[in-house]
C-alpha positions in Angstrom: -3.6 -19.4 16.2 -6.5 -17.5 17.9 -8.6 -15.5 15.6 -9.2 -11.8 16.6 -12.3 -11.2 18.5 -14.4 -8.5 16.9 -18.0 -7.7 16.4 -17.8 -5.8 13.2 -15.4 -5.0 10.3 -12.8 -2.4 10.9 -13.5 -0.8 7.5 -16.2 1.7 8.5 -18.2 3.4 5.9 -17.6 7.1 5.0 -19.6 9.1 2.4 -18.7 7.8 -1.0 -18.1 10.2 -3.9 -20.4 9.6 -6.8 -18.6 10.3 -10.2 -20.0 10.2 -13.7 -18.0 9.2 -16.9 -19.0 10.4 -20.2 -16.8 9.0 -23.0 -17.4 8.1 -26.6 -14.8 5.3 -26.5 -16.3 2.4 -24.7 -12.9 1.0 -23.8 -11.7 4.2 -22.4 -14.8 4.5 -20.3 -14.4 0.9 -18.9 -10.8 1.6 -17.9 -11.5 4.9 -16.4 -14.3 3.2 -14.5 -12.2 0.4 -13.2 -9.5 2.8 -12.0 -12.0 5.1 -10.2 -13.7 2.3 -8.5 -10.4 1.2 -7.2 -10.2 4.6 -5.4 -13.4 3.7 -3.6 -15.8 5.8 -5.7 -19.3 5.0 -7.0 -19.2 5.4 -10.7 -22.1 5.8 -13.2 -21.7 5.9 -17.0 -24.7 7.5 -18.6 -25.0 7.1 -22.3 -24.5 10.1 -24.6 -27.9 9.6 -26.1 -29.6 9.8 -22.7 -27.7 12.9 -21.7 -28.8 14.6 -24.9 -32.4 14.0 -23.9 -32.4 14.5 -20.2 -31.4 16.9 -17.4 -27.9 16.2 -16.0 -28.1 14.1 -12.7 -27.6 16.6 -9.8 -26.7 13.7 -7.4 -23.2 13.6 -9.1 -20.2 14.9 -7.2 -18.1 15.3 -10.3 -18.1 14.6 -14.0 -15.3 13.1 -16.1 -16.0 14.1 -19.7 -14.0 12.7 -22.7 -15.6 14.0 -25.9 -14.5 15.4 -29.1 -14.0 19.2 -29.2 -16.8 19.6 -31.7 -19.3 17.6 -29.8 -22.5 19.7 -29.2 -23.0 18.1 -25.8 -19.8 19.6 -24.5 -21.6 23.0 -24.0 -23.9 21.6 -21.3 -21.0 20.7 -19.1 -19.6 24.3 -19.1 -22.9 25.4 -17.4 -23.4 23.0 -14.5 -22.4 23.7 -10.9 -20.6 20.3 -10.3 -16.8 20.1 -11.0 -15.9 18.7 -14.5 -12.7 17.3 -15.7 -12.3 17.4 -19.4 -10.2 15.3 -21.7 -7.8 12.4 -20.9 -4.9 10.6 -22.3 -5.7 7.1 -23.6 -6.1 4.6 -20.8 -3.6 1.8 -21.1 -4.4 -1.8 -20.1 -3.4 -2.9 -16.5 -0.7 -5.0 -18.0 0.9 -2.1 -19.8 4.1 -0.7 -18.3 2.7 2.8 -18.3 -0.5 1.9 -16.4 0.8 2.6 -12.8 1.9 6.1 -13.8 -1.3 6.8 -15.7 -3.4 5.9 -12.7 -1.3 7.9 -10.4 -1.9 10.9 -12.7 -5.6 10.2 -12.8 -5.7 10.1 -8.9 -3.9 13.4 -8.6 -6.5 15.0 -10.9 -9.3 13.7 -8.9 -7.8 15.0 -5.6 -7.6 18.4 -7.2 -11.1 18.2 -8.8 -12.8 17.1 -5.5 -10.7 19.0 -3.2 -10.0 16.0 -0.9 -7.9 12.9 -0.7 -10.3 10.0 -1.2 -8.0 7.3 0.0 -6.7 9.1 3.1 -10.3 10.1 4.2 -11.5 6.6 4.0 -8.2 5.3 5.6 -8.4 7.6 8.6 -12.1 6.6 9.2 -11.1 3.0 9.2 -8.2 3.5 11.6 -10.5 5.4 14.1 -12.7 2.3 14.2 -9.8 -0.1 14.3 -8.1 1.5 17.3 -11.3 0.8 19.3 -10.9 -2.8 18.9 -8.8 -5.1 21.1 -7.7 -8.3 19.5 -4.6 -10.3 19.5 -3.0 -13.1 17.6 -0.8 -15.8 19.1 2.7 -15.8 17.5 3.9 -18.8 15.6 6.8 -20.7 17.1 10.4 -19.9 16.2 11.6 -23.1 14.6 14.3 -25.0 16.6 16.6 -25.0 13.6 16.4 -21.2 13.3 16.9 -20.7 17.0 20.1 -22.7 16.7 21.3 -20.6 13.8 20.6 -17.4 15.7 23.2 -17.9 18.5 22.7 -14.8 20.5 20.0 -12.1 21.1 19.2 -10.1 18.0 16.9 -7.4 19.2 18.5 -3.9 19.2 21.1 -4.9 16.6 20.9 -3.6 13.1 18.4 -5.5 11.2 19.8 -8.5 9.5 16.8 -8.8 7.1 15.0 -5.8 6.0 11.5 -5.6 4.5 9.3 -2.8 3.3 5.6 -3.1 4.1 3.2 -1.0 2.1 -0.7 -0.8 2.5 -3.7 1.4 2.4 -7.4 0.7 3.1 -7.5 -2.4 5.5 -3.8 -2.4 5.7 -3.4 -1.8 9.5 -5.5 -4.8 10.4 -3.6 -7.1 8.0 -0.2 -5.8 9.0 -1.1 -6.2 12.7 -2.1 -9.9 12.1 1.1 -10.4 10.2 3.4 -8.9 12.8 1.5 -10.5 15.7 2.0 -13.9 14.1 5.9 -13.6 13.8 7.8 -15.0 16.7 10.1 -13.0 18.9 13.8 -13.4 18.2 13.4 -13.4 14.4 16.4 -11.4 13.0 14.2 -8.9 10.8 13.2 -5.3 10.8 10.4 -3.6 8.9 9.8 -0.2 7.5 6.2 0.5 7.0 4.3 3.0 4.7 0.6 3.3 5.2 -1.6 5.8 3.3 -3.0 8.0 6.1 -3.3 11.6 7.4 -0.1 12.8 8.9 -1.8 13.4 12.2 -2.9 9.7 12.6 0.7 8.2 12.1 1.4 8.1 15.9 -2.0 6.6 16.5 -1.2 3.9 14.0 2.0 3.1 15.8 0.1 2.9 19.2 -2.5 0.5 17.7 -0.1 -1.8 16.1 2.1 -1.9 19.2 -0.8 -3.2 21.3 0.1 -6.8 22.3 3.1 -6.9 20.0 6.5 -8.1 20.6 7.9 -5.9 18.0 9.0 -2.4 18.8 6.9 0.2 16.8 8.2 3.7 16.3 7.5 6.7 14.0 10.6 7.1 12.0 12.6 10.1 12.8 16.1 11.5 11.9 19.2 9.4 12.8 17.1 6.2 13.8 18.4 3.0 12.5 16.4 -0.1 11.5 17.0 -2.9 14.0 15.9 -6.5 14.5 12.6 -6.7 16.3 11.6 -3.2 15.2 9.0 -1.5 12.9 9.7 2.0 11.7 6.4 3.7 10.5 7.2 6.4 7.9 5.7 9.9 8.2 2.9 10.7 5.8 4.1 14.3 5.2 7.8 14.0 4.8 9.8 11.9 2.3 12.2 9.5 4.0 15.6 8.2 2.9 18.5 6.4 4.5 22.1 7.8 4.8 24.8 5.6 6.1 22.1 3.3 7.5 20.3 6.0 9.4 16.8 7.6 8.7 16.9 11.2 7.2 13.6 13.1 6.8 13.6 15.5 3.9 12.1 18.9 4.0 9.4 18.1 1.6 6.4 15.9 1.0 6.4 12.7 -0.8 6.2 12.9 -4.5 2.9 11.9 -6.2 -0.6 11.8 -5.1 -0.2 9.5 -2.1 1.1 10.2 1.3 3.4 8.5 2.1 4.4 7.1 -1.4 4.9 3.4 -1.2 6.7 3.5 -4.6 9.1 6.1 -3.5 9.7 4.4 -0.1 10.6 1.1 -1.9 13.0 2.9 -4.2 14.6 5.0 -1.4 15.0 1.9 0.7 16.6 0.0 -2.1 19.2 2.7 -2.7 20.7 1.8 0.8 19.6 -1.7 1.2 19.5 -3.5 -2.1 18.6 -6.8 -0.5 15.4 -5.5 1.2 12.2 -7.5 0.4 8.7 -6.0 -0.2 5.3 -6.9 0.9 2.1 -5.2 -0.4 -1.0 -5.4 1.8 -4.6 -4.4 1.5 -5.3 -1.1 -0.1 -6.9 1.1 -2.7 -5.1 2.5 -5.7 -1.8 0.9 -7.2 0.9 2.5 -5.1 4.0 0.1 -5.1 3.4 -1.3 -8.5 5.6 1.1 -10.3 8.5 0.4 -8.0 8.3 -3.3 -8.0 8.0 -3.3 -11.8 11.2 -1.3 -12.0 13.0 -3.7 -9.6 11.6 -6.8 -11.2 14.9 -8.1 -12.6 16.9 -7.2 -9.5 16.4 -10.4 -7.5 14.2 -8.6 -4.9 11.7 -10.7 -3.0 8.2 -9.2 -3.7 5.2 -10.6 -1.9 1.5 -9.5 -1.6 -1.6 -10.2 0.4 -4.1 -12.5 -1.3 -7.0 -10.8 -3.0 -9.7 -12.6 -1.1 -8.2 -11.7 2.4 -8.1 -7.9 1.5 -10.6 -5.3 2.6 -9.6 -3.8 -0.8 -7.4 -5.8 -3.2 -6.6 -3.0 -5.8 -3.1 -2.3 -4.4 -1.7 -5.8 -4.1 -3.5 -6.8 -7.3 -1.7 -4.0 -9.1 1.7 -5.3 -8.1 0.6 -8.8 -9.1 -0.3 -7.5 -12.5 3.4 -6.5 -13.1 4.5 -10.2 -12.7 6.9 -9.1 -10.0 5.1 -10.8 -7.0 6.6 -14.2 -6.1 4.2 -15.2 -3.2 0.7 -14.3 -2.3 -1.1 -15.3 0.9 -3.2 -14.2 3.9 -1.4 -12.2 6.6 -0.8 -15.5 8.5 0.4 -17.3 5.4 2.7 -14.4 4.7 4.1 -14.7 8.3 4.7 -18.4 7.9 6.5 -17.8 4.6 8.7 -15.1 6.3 9.8 -17.6 8.9 10.6 -20.2 6.3 12.4 -17.6 4.1 14.7 -16.3 6.9 15.4 -19.9 8.1 16.5 -20.8 4.6 18.7 -17.6 4.4 20.3 -18.2 7.7 21.0 -21.8 6.9 22.6 -20.8 3.7 24.7 -18.1 5.5 25.8 -20.7 8.1 26.9 -23.2 5.4 28.8 -20.5 3.5 30.7 -19.6 6.8 31.5 -23.2 7.5 32.7 -23.7 4.0 34.9 -20.6 4.1 36.5 -21.7 7.5 37.5 -25.1 5.9 39.3 -23.5 3.0 
């Protein structure tokens, strides 16, 4: 398979927010720092002793302060110009069932504190760079055995196998490599949620469609998910399925992310309880809460390998839940997809033959 021809990484730099954490509890400070760094921020943790003796750093964009109410140092933070967020619920460990919700709440508070969506800002800058690049991957071959099992043209028919794709920073590049590697004729359809500004969703569809044999469209009312197609969900309207058709609701996605990969997974599962899930590169932990809740439902959950991600926080968060059954590079995920569908089709064929003989 040919590697993409490119001169530089598609993850272009945007100004990084610098946040300071002041906390008496060292474990709380550590967990806050790890979560905020997963959002792409620079974090400093000045000691309480140093703050008592020095001027507060004016290069800080915002302060997160978790001190006792009777701490004399608190008064200093009521007088500074930078925004300050006071007090936090105890940060759970990443393995705790409550962690995904806790991290989402933290991100929502940071959005309000800073007046901007850190993840969407960086993702949009990355996409603007990505769309300037022109690279292509050769598709993998469709196995002869699978070709024999799929007796007639599948494209345009309702998707036989349905998968939800979710990603954030670095996701478009990884998803394109994954889709380009899949052979034409595979009886599968994808619904894709990418953290991005609403105005860039159509651009994302155009970039991913370049050289692709999959049909890529922005999801709209009454569309169906068909074989050989990828529906990209809007960032500003929650999407559900009714009787197999797309329905856009008259409100934004719940939570701090647009779109919400967690909610997309749950909404898709309501109509297609056999749908699989793949989490690609991204900041934050979107998707982890949903895969955790579906962990015992027999759903296939895969994730991009950490070392192949531009930002591994998002797939890593799902791996922390124990729900992820396979991890790999985008190419390895594509190979596994072909093997998985081949096995499913072979099993279905055997069951039909068995039923016919009874």
